[in-house]
Backbone as JSON Lines, residues from 0, in Angstrom:
{"i":0,"aa":"M","n":[120.07,57.15,74.43],"ca":[119.04,56.53,73.12],"c":[117.77,57.1,73.92]}
{"i":1,"aa":"R","n":[116.72,57.6,73.42],"ca":[115.1,58.1,73.32],"c":[114.57,57.1,72.69]}
{"i":2,"aa":"I","n":[113.79,56.38,73.34],"ca":[113.2,55.03,73.31],"c":[111.38,55.61,73.5]}
{"i":3,"aa":"K","n":[110.6,55.53,72.51],"ca":[109.24,55.89,73.24],"c":[108.04,54.94,73.72]}
{"i":4,"aa":"D","n":[108.86,53.75,73.21],"ca":[107.46,52.53,73.6],"c":[108.65,51.17,73.24]}
{"i":5,"aa":"V","n":[108.04,50.26,74.17],"ca":[108.56,48.83,74.09],"c":[107.83,48.05,73.31]}
{"i":6,"aa":"F","n":[107.77,47.2,72.41],"ca":[106.94,45.92,72.48],"c":[107.26,44.82,72.36]}
{"i":7,"aa":"V","n":[106.61,43.77,72.67],"ca":[106.98,42.57,72.89],"c":[106.64,41.39,71.88]}
{"i":8,"aa":"L","n":[107.12,41.19,70.9],"ca":[107.1,40.07,69.93],"c":[106.32,38.77,70.51]}
{"i":9,"aa":"K","n":[104.99,38.43,69.61],"ca":[104.33,37.0,70.04],"c":[105.43,36.07,70.48]}
{"i":10,"aa":"E","n":[106.55,36.03,69.83],"ca":[107.62,35.0,70.33],"c":[108.29,34.68,71.68]}
{"i":11,"aa":"A","n":[108.21,36.18,71.96],"ca":[108.96,36.54,73.43],"c":[108.14,36.31,74.47]}
{"i":12,"aa":"I","n":[106.77,36.42,73.87],"ca":[105.75,36.1,75.01],"c":[105.42,34.94,75.15]}
{"i":13,"aa":"T","n":[105.51,33.99,74.11],"ca":[105.82,32.51,74.57],"c":[106.84,32.06,74.94]}
{"i":14,"aa":"D","n":[108.29,32.57,74.61],"ca":[109.29,32.33,75.57],"c":[108.97,32.57,77.34]}
{"i":15,"aa":"L","n":[108.58,33.85,77.85],"ca":[108.02,34.16,78.51],"c":[106.82,32.75,79.59]}
{"i":16,"aa":"H","n":[106.11,32.82,78.64],"ca":[105.05,31.78,79.18],"c":[106.05,30.14,79.51]}
{"i":17,"aa":"E","n":[106.68,30.0,78.61],"ca":[107.78,28.89,78.94],"c":[108.26,28.49,80.03]}
{"i":18,"aa":"G","n":[109.14,29.88,80.62],"ca":[109.84,30.2,81.88],"c":[108.6,30.48,83.15]}
{"i":19,"aa":"K","n":[107.71,30.6,82.58],"ca":[106.55,30.97,83.67],"c":[106.53,29.13,84.12]}
{"i":20,"aa":"K","n":[106.0,28.89,83.12],"ca":[106.08,27.19,83.56],"c":[106.74,26.61,84.18]}
{"i":21,"aa":"F","n":[107.68,26.47,83.47],"ca":[109.22,25.7,84.7],"c":[109.26,26.27,85.66]}
{"i":22,"aa":"Y","n":[109.06,27.64,85.79],"ca":[109.66,27.69,87.4],"c":[108.59,27.01,88.17]}
{"i":23,"aa":"N","n":[107.21,27.38,87.78],"ca":[106.04,26.89,88.4],"c":[105.8,25.42,88.93]}
{"i":24,"aa":"N","n":[106.42,24.59,87.77],"ca":[106.58,23.5,87.81],"c":[107.7,22.79,88.77]}
{"i":25,"aa":"N","n":[108.42,23.85,89.57],"ca":[109.24,23.74,90.26],"c":[109.07,23.53,91.76]}
{"i":26,"aa":"E","n":[108.16,25.21,91.44],"ca":[107.49,25.49,93.11],"c":[106.45,26.69,92.4]}
{"i":27,"aa":"M","n":[105.27,25.82,93.08],"ca":[104.38,27.0,92.78],"c":[104.3,28.51,93.03]}
{"i":28,"aa":"G","n":[104.13,29.14,92.3],"ca":[104.37,30.97,92.66],"c":[105.43,31.3,92.25]}
{"i":29,"aa":"V","n":[106.61,30.53,92.41],"ca":[107.74,30.9,91.29],"c":[107.74,31.87,89.92]}
{"i":30,"aa":"G","n":[106.84,31.09,89.48],"ca":[106.76,31.52,88.16],"c":[106.07,32.68,87.98]}
{"i":31,"aa":"D","n":[105.11,33.21,88.85],"ca":[104.9,34.4,88.5],"c":[105.64,35.21,89.27]}
{"i":32,"aa":"Y","n":[106.28,35.13,90.29],"ca":[107.71,35.97,90.34],"c":[108.73,36.43,89.38]}
{"i":33,"aa":"F","n":[108.52,35.47,88.19],"ca":[109.48,35.21,87.08],"c":[108.57,36.3,86.31]}
{"i":34,"aa":"W","n":[107.73,35.91,85.65],"ca":[106.53,36.95,85.32],"c":[106.74,38.24,85.46]}
{"i":35,"aa":"D","n":[106.68,38.41,86.73],"ca":[106.8,40.24,87.06],"c":[107.89,40.5,86.99]}
{"i":36,"aa":"S","n":[109.06,39.64,87.29],"ca":[110.76,40.51,87.23],"c":[111.17,40.24,85.84]}
{"i":37,"aa":"L","n":[110.77,39.63,84.92],"ca":[111.09,40.11,83.86],"c":[110.27,41.03,82.93]}
{"i":38,"aa":"L","n":[109.03,41.01,83.1],"ca":[108.5,41.88,82.78],"c":[108.86,43.51,82.92]}
{"i":39,"aa":"S","n":[109.38,43.74,84.6],"ca":[109.91,44.93,85.2],"c":[111.47,44.64,84.19]}
{"i":40,"aa":"D","n":[111.97,44.05,84.1],"ca":[112.91,44.15,82.85],"c":[113.09,44.85,81.59]}
{"i":41,"aa":"I","n":[111.82,44.4,81.4],"ca":[111.2,44.48,79.85],"c":[111.34,46.02,80.05]}
{"i":42,"aa":"E","n":[110.26,46.47,81.03],"ca":[110.05,48.01,81.12],"c":[110.73,48.82,81.1]}
{"i":43,"aa":"S","n":[112.17,48.04,81.87],"ca":[113.0,49.48,82.16],"c":[114.35,49.89,80.84]}
{"i":44,"aa":"L","n":[113.71,48.79,79.78],"ca":[114.06,49.2,78.18],"c":[113.79,50.64,77.9]}
{"i":45,"aa":"V","n":[112.88,51.22,78.4],"ca":[112.4,52.27,78.16],"c":[113.49,53.7,78.52]}
{"i":46,"aa":"V","n":[114.23,53.01,79.36],"ca":[115.5,54.4,80.04],"c":[116.81,53.82,79.15]}
{"i":47,"aa":"Y","n":[117.01,52.28,79.46],"ca":[118.51,51.9,79.34],"c":[118.12,51.0,78.03]}
{"i":48,"aa":"A","n":[117.57,51.33,76.92],"ca":[117.66,50.63,75.39],"c":[118.69,51.06,74.86]}
{"i":49,"aa":"G","n":[119.58,49.8,74.3],"ca":[120.57,50.79,73.64],"c":[121.98,50.67,74.03]}
{"i":50,"aa":"I","n":[121.96,50.64,75.51],"ca":[123.15,51.01,76.02],"c":[123.83,49.54,76.63]}
{"i":51,"aa":"H","n":[123.3,47.95,75.85],"ca":[123.59,46.78,75.99],"c":[124.82,45.89,74.43]}
{"i":52,"aa":"R","n":[125.17,45.54,74.92],"ca":[126.09,45.05,73.94],"c":[125.48,44.01,72.66]}
{"i":53,"aa":"K","n":[125.9,43.87,71.41],"ca":[125.03,43.17,70.54],"c":[125.54,41.92,70.31]}
{"i":54,"aa":"V","n":[124.68,41.21,70.27],"ca":[124.79,39.59,70.05],"c":[124.28,38.79,69.0]}
{"i":55,"aa":"E","n":[124.25,38.43,67.82],"ca":[123.8,37.97,66.59],"c":[123.0,39.03,66.27]}
{"i":56,"aa":"G","n":[123.18,40.4,66.08],"ca":[122.29,41.74,65.44],"c":[121.2,41.98,66.67]}
{"i":57,"aa":"F","n":[121.22,41.2,67.41],"ca":[120.39,42.31,68.98],"c":[120.77,42.42,69.84]}
{"i":58,"aa":"Y","n":[120.04,43.44,70.38],"ca":[120.88,43.77,71.7],"c":[120.75,42.65,73.27]}
{"i":59,"aa":"Q","n":[121.8,42.49,73.94],"ca":[121.22,41.28,75.08],"c":[121.81,42.11,75.87]}
{"i":60,"aa":"M","n":[120.08,42.32,76.68],"ca":[120.06,42.43,78.31],"c":[120.15,41.27,79.19]}
{"i":61,"aa":"F","n":[120.61,41.28,80.37],"ca":[120.57,40.14,81.36],"c":[119.45,40.82,82.33]}
{"i":62,"aa":"S","n":[118.85,39.42,82.72],"ca":[117.43,39.58,83.59],"c":[118.08,40.02,85.31]}
{"i":63,"aa":"K","n":[117.64,40.58,85.99],"ca":[118.54,40.93,86.82],"c":[118.16,39.81,88.35]}
{"i":64,"aa":"R","n":[117.18,38.82,88.34],"ca":[116.67,38.06,89.02],"c":[116.67,36.43,89.07]}
{"i":65,"aa":"F","n":[116.79,36.53,87.32],"ca":[116.45,34.98,86.73],"c":[117.78,34.71,85.84]}
{"i":66,"aa":"P","n":[118.23,33.76,85.42],"ca":[119.39,33.93,84.88],"c":[118.69,33.51,82.82]}
{"i":67,"aa":"Y","n":[118.33,35.02,82.46],"ca":[117.53,34.75,81.34],"c":[118.49,35.83,80.67]}
{"i":68,"aa":"A","n":[118.15,36.23,79.23],"ca":[118.71,37.32,78.4],"c":[117.32,37.52,77.88]}
{"i":69,"aa":"I","n":[117.89,39.04,77.73],"ca":[116.31,39.67,76.82],"c":[117.36,39.93,75.87]}
{"i":70,"aa":"Y","n":[116.64,39.9,74.33],"ca":[117.12,40.11,72.88],"c":[116.04,40.99,72.68]}
{"i":71,"aa":"Y","n":[116.76,42.2,72.26],"ca":[115.62,42.87,71.4],"c":[116.22,44.1,70.39]}
{"i":72,"aa":"E","n":[115.66,44.93,69.48],"ca":[116.16,45.55,68.55],"c":[115.32,47.08,68.61]}
{"i":73,"aa":"I","n":[116.04,47.88,67.93],"ca":[115.43,49.46,68.22],"c":[115.12,49.67,66.66]}
{"i":74,"aa":"K","n":[113.73,49.93,66.64],"ca":[113.72,50.5,65.27],"c":[112.57,51.96,65.89]}
{"i":75,"aa":"N","n":[113.2,53.28,64.76],"ca":[112.01,54.03,64.76],"c":[111.77,54.48,66.15]}
{"i":76,"aa":"E","n":[113.19,54.16,67.1],"ca":[112.68,54.99,68.81],"c":[111.72,53.84,69.4]}
{"i":77,"aa":"I","n":[111.57,52.41,68.79],"ca":[110.41,51.57,69.83],"c":[111.88,50.55,69.58]}
{"i":78,"aa":"A","n":[111.99,50.05,71.29],"ca":[112.14,48.61,71.69],"c":[110.92,47.69,70.9]}
{"i":79,"aa":"Y","n":[112.23,46.65,70.44],"ca":[111.12,45.33,70.11],"c":[111.49,44.39,70.21]}
{"i":80,"aa":"V","n":[111.06,43.28,71.7],"ca":[111.93,42.0,72.32],"c":[111.64,41.11,71.33]}
{"i":81,"aa":"V","n":[112.32,40.67,71.0],"ca":[112.35,39.45,69.61],"c":[112.28,38.1,70.44]}
{"i":82,"aa":"A","n":[113.12,37.82,72.02],"ca":[113.31,36.8,72.58],"c":[113.92,36.8,74.07]}
{"i":83,"aa":"V","n":[113.36,36.17,74.74],"ca":[113.77,36.08,76.49],"c":[113.85,34.52,76.41]}
{"i":84,"aa":"L","n":[115.27,34.21,76.53],"ca":[115.63,32.92,76.77],"c":[116.62,32.44,77.83]}
{"i":85,"aa":"P","n":[116.71,31.65,78.07],"ca":[117.24,31.06,79.49],"c":[118.79,30.82,79.28]}
{"i":86,"aa":"M","n":[119.6,31.31,80.21],"ca":[121.48,31.08,79.67],"c":[122.14,30.43,80.43]}
{"i":87,"aa":"R","n":[120.81,29.09,81.0],"ca":[121.5,27.68,81.37],"c":[121.32,27.26,79.84]}
{"i":88,"aa":"R","n":[120.6,27.32,79.09],"ca":[120.11,26.33,77.91],"c":[121.69,26.42,76.88]}
{"i":89,"aa":"D","n":[122.32,25.32,76.16],"ca":[122.85,25.34,75.29],"c":[123.67,26.54,74.37]}
{"i":90,"aa":"P","n":[124.33,27.09,74.17],"ca":[124.43,28.53,73.82],"c":[124.27,27.99,72.43]}
{"i":91,"aa":"I","n":[124.57,26.92,71.8],"ca":[123.87,26.88,70.56],"c":[122.19,26.72,70.11]}
{"i":92,"aa":"W","n":[121.68,25.97,71.43],"ca":[120.16,25.86,70.76],"c":[120.0,27.64,70.86]}
{"i":93,"aa":"N","n":[120.47,28.49,72.09],"ca":[119.89,29.8,72.33],"c":[120.83,30.68,70.62]}
{"i":94,"aa":"R","n":[121.44,30.31,70.38],"ca":[121.91,30.98,68.65],"c":[120.97,30.78,67.98]}
{"i":95,"aa":"K","n":[120.68,29.0,67.84],"ca":[119.71,29.29,66.77],"c":[118.26,29.64,66.94]}
{"i":96,"aa":"K","n":[117.88,29.84,68.32],"ca":[116.68,30.6,68.16],"c":[116.46,32.07,67.86]}
{"i":97,"aa":"I","n":[117.85,32.42,67.93],"ca":[118.04,34.03,67.69],"c":[118.11,33.97,66.37]}
{"i":98,"aa":"M","n":[118.52,33.38,65.62],"ca":[118.85,33.31,64.19],"c":[117.72,32.99,63.8]}
{"i":99,"aa":"E","n":[116.34,32.13,63.96],"ca":[115.14,32.09,63.6],"c":[114.21,33.66,63.65]}
{"i":100,"aa":"R","n":[114.63,34.52,64.3],"ca":[114.08,35.42,64.65],"c":[114.78,36.66,64.12]}
{"i":101,"aa":"S","n":[115.57,36.24,63.06],"ca":[116.13,37.56,62.59],"c":[115.5,37.93,61.2]}
């Protein structure tokens, strides 16, 4: 599938900030690595968008270096990242977050 661009919605940016804060609280500097790694994963959607399985109506891509899932949708050849959620949270919590954003 041909993707022209990737947009990250405000809610997903908030998810990224929360993840960065969590990892920086554990060890300073890890949050910056988390941020860079997840942005790299998100940027890869230009090439790989559309190949992932759908969950609750959104495509779900797993981060390569952290236990996070990136949820996105494709409209008019643009991938919209709607959520970046930790996989170690309660699955019901994750499902609720995803449903709030649909």
